N, C-alpha and C positions, 0 to 999 in steps of 0.2 A: 502495500499499501503505499503511496507517494504521499509526503508531507501535507501537499495540497489538499488531498483528500481527507486526510487526518483532520485540518482546520477545519475543510467544509462539513465533515459530520460531526463536530462539535459545536459548528455555529459561531466560531470565533476568527477573526480576521488573522493575518500571516504576522502582522506585530503585537499580537496579542501576549502578554505576560504569561507568566508560569501560573501565577495567581488567577486570571482570567481564565486560564484553562482548567485550572482546578474547579472552578465555581462551575463552569460551564460541562465539566464531566459529571460532577455530583448529581446536577440537575437531571441530567438525561440518566443517568443511573437510577436513579429514584424512578424516572418516568417509566423506564423500560426494563426494570428489574422483573425476571421470571416471576418470583413470589407476587409482584403487584399484579402482575397480567398472565395467571394461570389459564385464562380461556382464550387466548390469543397467542400462537406459535409463533407467530411474526415477530414478534418483541425479542424473544430469544437471540434471533438472527441480528436484531438490532440492537441489542444489548453486547454482544460478541463484537459488532465492528466498533462501537462507543469504545469498549475496553481498551481494544487494539490499537485504536487511533490515540488514545491517552496515552498509552505506554510508551509509542513511537515520538510524540510530541515532549512527554517529560525525558524520555532516554535522549532526546536532541538537543533540550535546554541544558542538560546537564554537561553534555560532551562541548557545547559552546562556553560554559562557565568555567571549565578545565583549562581553556585555551587561553582566557583572558590572563594578561602580564599587568601587574601593578607596579610598575617601575615609576622612578622618580628622574627624571635625567637632569645631570648637573653640568655646569659649563664649568672648564677646567680654568683654572687660575693661572695666568703666565707665569713661568718658574724664574726668580729674581735671582741675580748672580749674587753669590755670598760676598765676594769681594769689593763690589760697590755699592755703596748706600743708596738706596732710594731715591729718585730726584726729588727734591720741596716741592709741594704742590702750591701754587700762588693763590693769596689770600683772596677770599671771597667777600667783597663789600656788601653788610647789609642782607644775607641770603633771605629771600622769601619763600615762604612755605607753597609747595603744589596744592592749588585748589582739588577739596576731594569732590569728587564725579561720580555722581548715585548713578549706576547703571541696573535699568530696569529689563528683566528677563523675562518674557513671555513664552509659555509653552503653546506650541500650536499642534493639532490634534490633526494626524494625516491619515489616521484610518479611515480605510474605504471598506465597506461591504462588499466582500468577492461576488456574493449572489446578485446584488441589484446591478453590479459593475459587469457581470459577464450574461448575456442573455443566453449563449448556448447553457450554462451552468443552469441559469434557472430554468430552462424547457429541461433539462434532465430532471431534474429534480420535481418539477410538478409531474412528470410522467413518471417516475419511480414512484410517487405517492397515489397517482391514479393507480397504477399495477396492485399495489399494497391494499387500496379500497376495493379493487375489485375479487381479489384472493379474501378479504372477509366476506364480501357477498357471496362467493362461490361461483362467481362468474368465470370459470377457468378459460372458457374458449375464447372470449373477450382480452382476459389478461395474456393470455398467449400471442394472441395477434398484437396487442399495444407492445409487450416486450420484444418480442422477434422484432419489429420496426424500428423500437430503439437501439437494436444491436448492431443493425446496419448503418444507423447514424452514429453512433457512438462503440465503435466493435472493440475498442480496447479499453472501456471504462470498466474497472473491478465491481462497481454497483449494478451496473446492467449487468454483467456476466453472471453475479452471483444471483441477482433477482429472477435471471432468465432460467437457472437452473431450477431456484425454488419453485417457480410458477410449472415447469415441467413435473415435479415431484408432487406438487399438491394436486395436480391434474390425474396423474397416475394411481394416486392413493384413491382417489374417487371412483376413478375406473376398477381398481381392484374390487371395491364395495359392491358394485353393480355386475359385478361378475366378467367385465370386459379384459379378460386377462392379456391377451394378445397384444390390445392395444396398450393397454397399461405398460407392457413389457416395452413396447417401443419407445414411451415417455421416459422409462426409467434409466434407459439406454441414453435417450437426449441430454437427460440431466446429469448422467455420469460425465459423457464428453463435453459437455458444457461448461463445467466447473471444476475439474478433476483435483485440484488443488485445496477444494475445502473438505477437508478431511470428516468433518462433522456430518456433513452432507452426503460425502459418499458413505459413509458408514451405514446412515439409514437407507440409501438407493441398493447398496447390496444387500442390505436385510430385507427390504421388500422385494428385491429380485429373486432371492432364496423362496420367500412367502409365494411369488407367483409361482415358482417351478414346481412346489409343493402341491398346490392348488391343481396344477395342471397335469399333476401325476395322479390325482386321486380317481 
């Protein structure tokens, strides 16, 4: 997962401080915790992504801090010859103190909302929310059509790849319940090939494939 995706998942800008990141993570962790959303399996995936994003940003912040050097530059004084005494300084008549100048420093916030400033990112997030809503409503066929269209527009997006595999898996589970085992097997293999790096999802898909084989052998 890229750091830019981590900032987006936590809803914080790229110049957010570690405290800002912690606050955002705690808020999302409470919102998507599986104990709070026991009737919504989709939040488990969201909770996992939020945890992963927070860990990556926290580790990145720690590495940046370790590279900072706190040194003070000192100007070397010229070496005086020990054999010759220092030249006398000419007298200064009625030296006037320098006037004190008050410098006012104003902090300017340059934070930019990455979502509102990027139309493509905003479109992707809106479409992902639509896919999740369709899954809650069990409109799997429509969800598949939407997420497959997204995969053509955002072929390298980790979030799109993840939700495409999840959508295939949810639809295959529904097909198993109604006894359409051959079609369920097709969508389970699609989920397997779409996101092969998602170990949790792959474990569930392989378990359902075994379940389908057992039902076919009866």
